[in-house]
N, C-alpha and C positions, 0 to 999 in steps of 0.2 A: 591447539585449534580449537576456535569456536564456530558452531554452525548455526546459521540463521535460516530459518523456514519462513520466508516472507509470504504472507496470505493476504490478497486483496479481498476487501469486503464483498458480499454478495449482491445480487441485484436488489433494486428498490424503487419506489415511484418515481424519483427523480431521474434515474438512469432510464426508466421505461419511457419517460415523457421527454427525453433528450434534454434535461435542464441540468445546470450546474448547481449541485448542492453546496459545494465548498464547505464552509463550517457550520451550515445551518443545523440547528437541533432539531431532534424530533423526527428525523428521517429514519425510518425503520426499514427493515428487510421486508419485501414482498414474498409471496409463495415461492417464486423462482429462487430468491435469495436465500430463503431458509433451507430450501433443498440443496443448494450449493454449499451452505455452511455445513449441512449434515455430511455431504460427500467429503468436503475438505477434512473434516473430523476423522472420517473412517481412513482416510489416506495418511493423515498425520499420526494415527495411532500406531502405524508400522515403525515409526522412528523413535529413538531414544530421547525424547524431548523432555527436559526437566523444568523449563520455565515457559510462561506464556506472558507476552505483553502485548498491549493494543492501544490503538488511538483512543482517546477518550469519547469519540463520537459514537452514537448508539449503532450506526450500521456496522461499524467495525467490532464493537463489543458483542453484538448480537451474532457475528460470525464466528468469534472466538468461543462462545459459551457452549456449544456442542462438544467441542473438543476439551474445554475444561471439565465438562461433565463425564466424558469417556475417560479422561486421564487422572481426575481427581486433583488436578492442579488449580491454582488460583489465578486469575486474570488480574495482572497489574497494568494500570493504564499510565502512559507516558505522553506529555505534551509534545515532546519531540517527533512523535509520530502522527501528529494532526494532519489533516488534509491541508493542501494548499489554501491560503487565505486569498480567495478569489475577489475581494473587495467588491467593486461596483458591478461585477459580472455575476455575483451570486444571484441564483434563481432565474437567470436568463437561459434561453434555449440557444442551441447552436446556430438554428436559423437566424434569430435575431443578431447574434454576434457576428454572423457573417457580413453584416453591412458596416461593421465597425473596422476601420482600417488598423486600429490598435490590436485587434484579435488577429488579423493576418501577420502582422509584425511579431506578435508573440508566439505564433506557431511557426514562423520561419526562422526567428532569432532567439531561441529560449535562453542563450547564454548571455544575452544582454537585455532582453525585453522585461518589463515589469507590467504587472496587472494594475489598472487604476485604483489607487487606494488599497492595494493587496501586494503580495510578496513577489519577489523575483525567484526565478528557479535557482539562481546560485544560493539565495537565502534558505530556500526549502533544502536544498542539497547539503548545506552546511548544517543545519539542525539535525537532518536525518543521520548524516555521518557522524555528527557528535554523539547522537543517541547510540548508534551501533557501536562506536569506539568505547563509550562509557561502559555498555554491556559487555563488550569484549574483555575490558580490562577486570571488570567484576567477576565474569564468569569465563575465565580463559579456557576452560574445556567444556563449556556449556553447549547444549543444543536447545535453542530458543525459537519458539513459534512467535513471529511478530505479525500482528494483524493491524492492517492500515489501508492505504489509499494508493490509486495507481501511480500518479505523478510523483509522490515522495518515494515509493518504492523503486520506480524507474529510475529517479535521480540518484538514489543510492548505489543501485547497481551499476549505474553509468561511471560513478566516481571510481568504484573498485575495479572495474573493467577498463579504466583509462579512456572512457569515450566522451567527447564532447557533447554538452547538453544540446547542442544544435542537431544532434543525432537522434533526439529522444524517441522520435517515431519509429526508430528501428527496433525498439523493444516493446513488444506487445504485453501488456499485463491486464488479463481478462478478469471479470468478476468471479470471485471464488478460486482463483488460480493460485498455484503454489510455486515459488521459485526458491531454489536452495543455494546458499552462498557459504563456502568454507573460508574462514579468515585466519590466517596466521599473523606474526608480527610483520612479516616482510613478503607475505605472498597472499594471493586469493584463488579460488577455484569456483567457478559457476557450474555447478554440477546438475542443475535443473532450471529450466526458465518456462514461465507460463504453462505449468502442467494444470490441466483442467480435469479434476477427478470425476469419473462417470458418476452421474446421479444414481442414488440408491433406489431400489423398487419401492413403489408406494405402498 
C-alpha cells in the first residue's frame, strides 16, 4: 500500500485578491499562508512520511519547506503536480470571469470543458494520476507528502473515488489542507479529506 498525503499550498496574494494565479511564477505565500504551511508541517510530522514531492511553483514549494525542515527530507519537484494551465484566464478575477459564458460552461461541465488556450480537466486528471501511479510503482510501500494545487488534487481524488469531474465542486480542498489517500493495486481508501490543521501559536 502506498499512502499519499495531498497538501494544498497556503494562502497567497492572488488568493487574497480573488485572482487566478495559474502557473504564474513569483507568487509567494503571504503571512496567512506561511502560518498554514507551519501548521501542516506540524500535523504531517505525526505520520511515517519518507518522501516529499511538490509542484515546481513557488507557493507549493514554500508550503513544503517547513515540513522538509522538520523531517530532514528533501523536496523533489514534479511537473505532473503543476497547477492547471489557465491560459487566457490567468491573472483575472472571478468577478471578471463571471461575465464570460465560457467560465460558466467550465464550471458546469468540467468533464468536457476547456480553458481558452489552457488545459481541460481531463488532461489535468490524466497527468496527476500518471504522476501518482508512477510514484506508487516506484514506492509501493511509501508514505509520500504531495504538495500541490486545489483543482489537480481534486481531480486525482475524484479519479480514485470513481467520481465524475462534473461533480468537482463536491470536494473542498482548502488552502493548507491535508487529504490522505491509501492506494493498493486494486483498491483505494480515502482516510481524510480537507483537514485544515489548527494554526500554531504565534
